[in-house]
C-alpha positions in Angstrom: 0.0 0.0 0.0 2.8 2.4 0.9 4.7 1.7 -2.3 1.5 2.4 -4.3 1.0 5.7 -2.5 4.6 6.7 -3.2 4.1 5.9 -6.9 0.9 7.9 -6.9 2.5 11.0 -5.2 5.5 10.9 -7.5 3.3 10.9 -10.6 2.6 14.7 -10.6 6.3 15.4 -10.1 7.2 13.1 -13.0 4.6 14.7 -15.2 5.8 18.2 -14.3 9.4 17.3 -15.1 8.4 15.9 -18.5 6.3 19.0 -19.3 9.2 21.3 -18.3 11.7 19.6 -20.6 13.3 22.0 -23.2 12.1 21.8 -26.8 13.9 19.4 -29.0 16.8 20.9 -30.8 15.3 19.9 -34.2 12.7 22.7 -33.6 15.4 25.3 -33.0 17.7 27.2 -35.4 20.2 30.0 -35.3 18.9 33.4 -36.4 22.0 34.1 -38.5 23.6 31.4 -40.8 27.1 32.5 -39.9 27.4 34.6 -36.8 25.3 37.4 -35.3 26.4 41.0 -35.7 28.8 41.9 -32.9 29.1 38.2 -31.8 32.0 37.7 -29.3 32.5 34.1 -30.3 30.7 31.0 -31.7 29.7 29.2 -28.5 26.1 28.5 -27.7 25.8 31.8 -25.6 26.9 33.8 -28.7 24.2 32.3 -31.0 20.7 33.8 -30.8 18.1 31.3 -31.9 14.4 30.6 -32.4 12.5 27.6 -31.3 9.3 26.9 -33.3 6.0 25.7 -31.8 3.3 25.3 -34.5 -0.4 24.7 -33.7 -2.3 21.7 -35.0 -3.2 22.5 -38.7 -6.9 22.3 -38.0 -6.6 24.9 -35.3 -4.2 27.3 -37.1 -5.3 30.9 -37.6 -2.2 31.8 -39.6 -1.0 34.2 -36.9 2.3 34.1 -35.1 4.0 35.6 -32.1 7.7 35.9 -31.2 8.2 35.3 -27.5 10.8 37.1 -25.4 11.3 35.5 -22.0 12.2 37.7 -19.0 15.2 37.5 -16.8 16.6 41.0 -16.2 18.7 40.7 -19.4 20.9 38.3 -17.4 19.0 35.1 -18.0 15.9 33.6 -19.7 13.0 32.5 -17.7 11.8 29.2 -19.1 8.2 29.6 -17.8 7.9 32.8 -19.9 8.9 31.0 -23.1 7.8 27.5 -23.9 4.7 27.7 -21.8 3.5 30.8 -23.6 4.1 29.1 -26.9 2.0 26.1 -25.9 -0.8 28.5 -24.7 -0.7 30.3 -28.1 -0.9 27.0 -29.9 -4.1 26.2 -28.1 -5.5 29.4 -29.7 -4.3 28.4 -33.1 -1.3 30.8 -33.0 2.3 29.8 -33.9 4.8 30.6 -31.2 8.5 31.3 -31.7 10.6 31.4 -28.5 13.6 33.7 -28.8 16.9 33.0 -27.2 18.6 36.4 -27.2 22.0 37.4 -26.1 22.6 38.4 -22.5 24.8 40.6 -20.3 26.6 37.9 -18.4 28.0 36.7 -21.7 29.4 40.1 -22.6 26.4 41.6 -24.5 24.6 44.9 -24.1 22.4 47.1 -26.3 22.0 46.9 -29.3 22.6 43.1 -29.4 19.3 42.2 -27.8 17.3 44.5 -30.1 19.2 43.1 -33.1 18.1 39.6 -32.0 14.5 40.5 -31.6 14.3 42.4 -34.9 15.9 39.5 -36.7 13.4 37.1 -35.1 10.4 39.0 -36.4 12.1 39.5 -39.8 12.8 35.7 -40.0 9.2 34.7 -39.2 7.9 37.2 -41.8 10.4 36.2 -44.5 9.7 32.5 -44.0 5.9 32.9 -43.5 4.9 30.8 -46.4 7.0 27.9 -45.1 5.1 27.9 -41.8 1.8 28.9 -43.3 1.7 32.2 -41.6 0.2 35.5 -42.6 3.1 38.0 -42.8 0.7 40.8 -41.7 -0.2 39.0 -38.5 3.1 38.6 -36.6 3.2 39.9 -33.1 5.7 39.9 -30.2 5.3 39.2 -26.4 7.7 39.8 -23.6 7.7 39.5 -19.8 9.6 41.7 -17.4 12.9 42.6 -19.1 11.6 40.6 -22.1 8.7 43.1 -22.0 11.3 45.9 -22.3 12.8 44.1 -25.3 9.3 43.7 -26.9 8.5 47.3 -26.2 11.8 48.4 -27.7 11.0 46.6 -30.9 7.5 48.0 -31.2 9.0 51.5 -30.9 12.4 51.0 -32.7 11.5 48.8 -35.8 12.5 49.5 -39.3 11.2 48.7 -42.8 14.2 46.6 -43.8 17.1 47.2 -46.2 15.9 47.0 -49.7 19.3 46.2 -51.2 20.5 43.7 -48.5 22.2 40.6 -49.8 20.4 38.6 -47.1 16.7 38.3 -48.1 15.6 38.2 -44.4 17.2 41.7 -43.9 15.0 43.1 -46.7 11.7 42.7 -44.8 10.2 44.8 -42.0 10.9 44.1 -38.3 7.7 45.9 -37.2 5.5 43.6 -35.1 1.8 43.8 -36.0 1.0 43.9 -32.3 2.7 43.7 -28.9 1.9 42.0 -25.6 3.7 43.3 -22.6 3.6 41.3 -19.3 4.6 43.2 -16.2 7.1 44.9 -18.4 10.2 47.0 -17.7 9.5 50.1 -19.9 11.6 53.0 -18.7 15.3 53.4 -18.1 14.5 56.4 -15.9 13.4 56.7 -12.2 10.9 53.8 -12.3 13.2 51.4 -14.0 14.4 48.0 -12.8 18.0 48.6 -11.8 19.4 45.2 -12.7 17.8 45.2 -16.2 19.1 48.7 -16.9 22.7 47.8 -15.8 22.6 44.6 -17.9 21.2 46.3 -21.0 23.1 49.6 -20.9 26.2 49.0 -18.8 27.5 50.8 -15.8 27.4 54.5 -16.9 25.1 54.9 -19.9 24.9 58.4 -21.5 21.7 60.4 -20.9 21.0 60.1 -24.6 21.1 56.3 -24.4 18.9 56.2 -21.3 16.3 58.4 -23.2 16.5 56.2 -26.3 15.7 53.0 -24.4 13.1 54.6 -22.2 10.3 53.4 -24.5 7.5 55.5 -23.0 9.3 58.4 -24.7 9.6 56.6 -28.1 6.0 55.8 -28.9 4.6 57.3 -32.2 1.4 56.8 -34.1 3.2 54.0 -36.0 3.6 51.9 -32.9 1.4 48.8 -33.3 -1.5 48.1 -30.9 -0.5 46.7 -27.5 -1.9 44.7 -24.7 -0.4 45.4 -21.3 -0.9 43.8 -17.9 0.7 44.4 -14.5 -0.1 44.0 -10.8 -0.4 46.9 -8.4 1.6 45.1 -5.7 4.6 44.1 -8.0 7.6 44.9 -5.8 10.2 44.1 -8.5 9.1 46.2 -11.5 6.9 49.1 -10.6 3.4 49.3 -12.1 4.4 52.8 -13.2 6.2 51.3 -16.2 3.0 49.9 -17.7 1.0 53.1 -16.8 3.6 55.3 -18.5 3.6 53.2 -21.7 -0.2 53.0 -21.8 -0.4 56.8 -21.4 2.1 57.3 -24.2 0.0 55.0 -26.5 -3.1 56.9 -25.6 -1.5 60.3 -26.4 -0.2 58.9 -29.8 -3.6 57.5 -30.7 -2.4 53.9 -30.7 -5.0 51.3 -29.8 -4.2 49.5 -26.5 -5.7 47.4 -23.7 -4.4 47.9 -20.1 -5.1 45.6 -17.2 -3.9 46.3 -13.7 -4.7 43.6 -11.3 -4.8 44.3 -7.5 -2.7 41.4 -6.4 0.0 39.2 -7.8 3.7 38.8 -7.5 6.2 39.6 -10.2 7.0 36.9 -12.8 3.7 35.1 -12.5 3.7 34.0 -16.2 0.5 32.2 -17.1 -0.3 31.7 -13.4 0.6 28.0 -13.2 3.8 26.1 -14.1 4.3 23.9 -16.0 1.7 24.7 -18.7 -1.6 22.9 -18.2 -0.9 22.0 -14.5 -3.4 24.4 -13.0 -5.6 27.5 -13.3 -4.3 30.3 -15.5 -4.2 33.9 -14.4 -7.1 36.1 -15.6 -4.8 38.1 -17.8 -4.7 35.1 -20.2 -8.5 35.3 -20.7 -8.4 39.0 -21.2 -5.5 38.7 -23.7 -7.3 35.9 -25.6 -10.4 38.2 -26.0 -8.1 41.0 -27.2 -6.3 38.7 -29.7 -9.7 37.7 -31.1 -10.4 41.4 -31.6 -7.2 41.7 -33.6 -8.0 38.6 -35.6 -5.0 36.6 -34.2 -7.2 34.1 -32.5 -10.7 32.8 -33.3 
């Protein structure tokens, strides 16, 4: 009887460990065929990559979202990557988890932005291969990943028409952005660790302003969904409020959800994916994605 009980109690742990396994390498590929711009070597830490999660064909809406995990620009939080991709797949959306370069490996701005821009360009350039609509490619980021996503929605470009690399010829502009408890500003309300990792020890005032994304919103910024919790003690809710206000002033469509309670880094609300109840932000975001024809 005791042995049976032990087997029973170990089953959820075994299931959790299986569900949290990293994606198979066959689903992943380097963003640049040779080396990334500014690469400091050719080790795994120097090679930004995408991992592909495609929905079942009968569910697919043709939309895609590039996923930027958080981690203070010093790491990549697994529960804000693969789990998000599986959640998007349930809604018929293709998920592309980005492994971007990090400060402990010697990288600062603009390496992270280069990686995010290349990720969106890649998905758009290869849209036919994955049966994706090139006009429905979004980006999501959490915490510092939210800063990276907010940087791309405010610092995109149309591509280089004459580039030898076909991927570099297409636009890096996401068609929408989803920002989860994001770092937005590099000013007074910033997250100090993210700022140091991104900009280095003593960034110039000009660089601080350039990467304070509440100051970089224009009418060309794509629609955004933001959520934060009022009691977040790691990244101040002021970050989301500032960005939402900038979107409002620029006339950019947005949805803002501030929840009374909740710690920083909550992800979907339960880890691993499918192991428990999801946070209400996921339901609000799903409704918003349907409004923008990303989900059915």
